[in-house]
C-alpha positions, 0 to 999 in steps of 0.5 A: 333234331338231336344232331341240331341241338347237340352239335354233329359231324355230317358228310355232304356230297360236293362235286369233289366227292363227299365233304365233312361238315361240322354242324354247330350245336343249336343249329336252326331250320334254314341256316346256311353253311358255307363250303368255301371253293367248292362249288361251281367253277366261275363261268369267265375267270378262275377259281370256283364259287362257294358250296351252300348247305341249307339245314333242313331239320326235321322235327319228329312226328311219331314219338313213343311214351318214353320219349314223349316223357324225356321231351317233357322233362327237358322242357321242364328243365328249361322252364318251358312247360306249358299247361296242356291245351296251350300253344306257345307262339314261336315269336309273337311278332316283334314284341315277342322277339324283344321279350325273348332277348331281354329274357334271355331265351 
């Protein structure tokens, strides 16, 4: 989760051995990174396809109290604090997406 938020350099296995991939800060689940010409050889003709790396970003499920407090402080600094018991909808449908786009989130 922190690597996705802050950015990182990751090692990915490919047909040509390990490849370094730069994960940009703010990476989201289900995003893809394309590694040109590192995929499978074309059946008819020359050249190779692209290797597509699918990001599977995991959110931690077990946090100690210090980690929870750091995340609360982070959320508060971003104006994301919510009263306990309320869940924020991720997008709230099409209008929620418009609201988020125009509010600068």
